[in-house]
N, C-alpha and C positions, 0 to 999 in steps of 0.2 A: 757774395755780389746779396744774396739769401738772407732781408734785416729779421728780427725773428718774429712778426705775425706770421702766420702763415698767408701766407698770398697766393698763392698755386692754388688753396680751392675754387678761388672764386677765379678760374683763369686756366682750364681743366683741357684748355685744346692741347692738339699737338703741332710744331710747328715743321714752315717750312722752310726752304731760300731758296732765293734766287743766286746761282753765280754771275756777276756783276766781274766785270775786268781788277777792279780793288777792292772789290769787298763783298762780303756775303748779303743778299736784302733777303730778311725775317720779313715773313706773311703767316694771317691763322687763316684756313682756309678748310671753314666746316658745313657737310650739305648740298645738298644739289636742288636746284631749279635755277628760277630768272638770277643772275648775281648782286650780291648787295657789295657792293664795293666801298671802306671806309678810309676814310684818308683821317690821321692825328692831326696834332699844329707841337709846340713844342710851350710844354715841356714832357706831354703825355708821352704814350706811345700806344699799341693795339689792350693793352688791360683796360684804357678810356669804355672801347666799346664792347669790354663785355655781354653787358646787361641783354644792346640786341643783339650778340652774335647770339647768346642763347636764348631768347626772346625768336628771335629767327630762322636760326637754322633748319630745323625740319620739313621748313617751307621751301628757301632759300639756299641758293650756295653764300652764303656769306665769308668776306674775307676782308682782313683787315690787314692794312701795315704796317710796317715799322720803317722811317726812314734808316736812311743809314750815319748811321751814329746815334739812333736811338733808339732802348727797347730791346728787343736778344738781338735783332742786327749789330757787323760789323761798329769798328770803331775806330778808325783809321784817324789817326791822326796828322798825317798829308792827305788831305784831299781837299777836294773846293767843292764847300759849303755851303752851295746856295740857291737858289729859289730852280732857276736852268737846268741844274744836275739833280734836284731833289724833281721836276717833272720828268725829267729827260728818266731816269730810272722808276716811278710809274709808269710811263708808255712804254715801260720795255717791259715789267710787270704783265701790261695789258694782252702786248701783243704774244708774247707766249703763253702766258693762259687760254689766248684766242678769244680774248671775256665780252661779249655783246649784247645786248638789249641790259647795258646798264644802269640800272638805280648806286648816282654816287652819292655817297655822305659824307661830310664833311668837317670839319672845326677848326677854329685857329691858323694858323700857315697851310693845314690842309686844303684849306678855301683856294689859295692860290696856287698850288701843287695839283688839284682836285681839276680845279679846270679848267687849267694848264694842260691837261693830258686831255680833258676832253674839247678843246676847240684845238688839240692837238690832232682824235680822232673822232670827230663827236660822228659818226655813224655805229659808233660806236657804244653809245647813251643813251638810255628811256628816260630817264629820272633824276632830280638831281633836288636833295636839301641839304640844304645849309641851314649850320649853326653858329652862332657867333663867331664869323668868319670875318674876311675879308677876300676881294684882291683885283682887287688897285694900289695907289700909288697912297700912303700914311693919312688922312686930314690932319693926323695930330698922335702927336705920340705919347702916354702917360707918364711924367715924372719920374715914378721909380721905376718902368725901362730905360728911363734914359739916363737912371746912374747903373745900371747895367752895361751902359754904352762908355763910359768914362773911358778913354785909354790905359789901357794895363791895368789901368782898379779896376776897372767895370770886369773883364772876363778873369781874371785869377779871384773875384768876390766869388761869382759865379761856380768854379769848378775846382776853389780851392773848400767853399766852405758849402758847397750847394745854393747860391743864394738866389735860384730862379726856380727850384723846382719844386723847391722845401715853403719856401711861403707859398704859396700856391694851397698849396694843399690848405689852410684859411682862408686865404687873400682873394681866390677863386671860389668858391662858397656861398651861398647864401643859407646851407641846409649843415651846419658841423654835424650831428648828431649824425649825417650819415655816412661824417668819413670815420670810420673808426680803425682801430690800427689795422686789420687786417686791409682795410681800404687804399690806406696809407703807405703800405710799406709797399702794395702793388704802384704806385699811378710813382711813387719813387726806385723800385728798388735796382732796374737798372743803371740808375742817375748814383755810384754806391762812392765813386772817390773821383778823381784828379780827370787821370786819365778819361774814363767811361762820360765825365761828362761837356766835354767838347762841342759835339755837337747843339749842347742848351746856349754854350758862349755864343756859336757859332750864329744860330740863328736869328742870335737878339744883337752883333753884330753885321746883318741880312738886312736888315729894318733900312729900308732904301728911306731918307731924311733930307735928299739933298739929289738935284739931277744928275748930278757926277758917282751915284752911286751906280755900276753897275749892277746891280738887280732894277733899280729904276725902270730902266725900258723895258728889262723884262715882265714888271709889272703893266707897266701900262700898255703893251701890248694887248695880257691878259684882259684888259680892262676891254679894250676899241673891241673884241673876237666877240665879248658875251653877246653883244645882241642875233650872234652867229644861232645859242642853245634859248631862243628865247619861244621855236615852238612847242620846245620839250614840258611840262609839268616839271614845277618846280614851286616846292615848300620850302617855307623860312620859317626856321621856329627861334625863337631869337632867346635867353636871359636876358629882362630886365636891368635886373641889376648889378650887368657887364661891369666897369669900369676900366677897360679897356675893347674891346668889340663894342663899342656903345650906338646907343640907336641909331645912332648917321649914319654907322656902318649899314642898317637896313634897308633903311631908308632910300642909299646910295644905288642899293641891289633893284629894290622897286621902281625908281627911276629908268633902271635900264629895264628889268623886268613888269611892266606894271604889271602886266595877269599874273604875275606871283601870286601864293597863299600865305600870310605868312598868321602864324600865330608867336604870342608876346607869356612869356611867365613870367608877369610881373615878379614873380616872389625868386626866381634862380638865377642865380652868375653863372656866372662867363665858365663857370665847369656843368652847363646847363644839364647837359645827360648826366649825372652827377644827382644833379637835384631834385632832374623830372622826368625820371626814368617814365612811370606808371602812368606819365598823360601823353608822353611823348610816343608808346609803343601802341593807343589805341589813332593815334594822330595815324603816325606810319603805318598802320595796318588798308586805311584806309587810304590813305595818298596810292598806295601801290596800285590800287586795282584804275586808275586814272593811265591812259592813254595820251601816247602824244600826236599832236596835228604833224600833220606832214609839212615839211620842210616850205615853205615860200618860195617860190623863183622868184630870184633876183632879189632874196633878200640880205641883208650888212654881208658881207665876207670877213 
């Protein structure tokens, strides 16, 4: 499973597992204090959050999950790889670990999954940090994503040739010099064969491009509940050169949460945490000092 480059030295964390009915759910759990809960997207895994874990685990409990089918979690072949199930799994982890005063950090598909958990357990969350993500039915779908959805051919290309995770190593960054052999190896290590790429393909298939798609209603429900989180401190951090979660997505969140703070790194891409970690770390340190305002009685439900 491990490529030739030594990515493990970049990911020196102990593995933890939550046993779900159909799979083991892997997560990193390092440090103590108020929890930072990190939720990845497709095609990354908890490795994506390694620099934030290293930076904050001396002061916070840093938890980074691997969705079922991703990272070091089990990869069952007959599984309901849907947004609703990923949200359910995250809520189960939150309840099992009895996490409270959570600062949520989300990226890519992690936005819908993490915010889905936040609207399901709003009393457990204290702050929100969003990185190049969405939590509403997609306003557009880039051609290079649509190509991976071509019936039969698209999923086969993704699973047979890693035609999603591997291209992302160059297409999702504006800082290719940071993508050393070790970083590249780490990002794709769990997706090393046809069997292990099932969730990568299923995430692409779960993008709801029509109202008839089963995930459309789930995403719409999450979107409609986002205003209930408006009393929380919210930080939006965007790579301005992302071709997938473009600035339209940031602006959509700003319409929902007018008081949210926004920072755009014009020289960063979709993998913004890789491209701009040295600027993100101090931004997060300041943001973690902010406190929620009391939820307004009669606020939207």
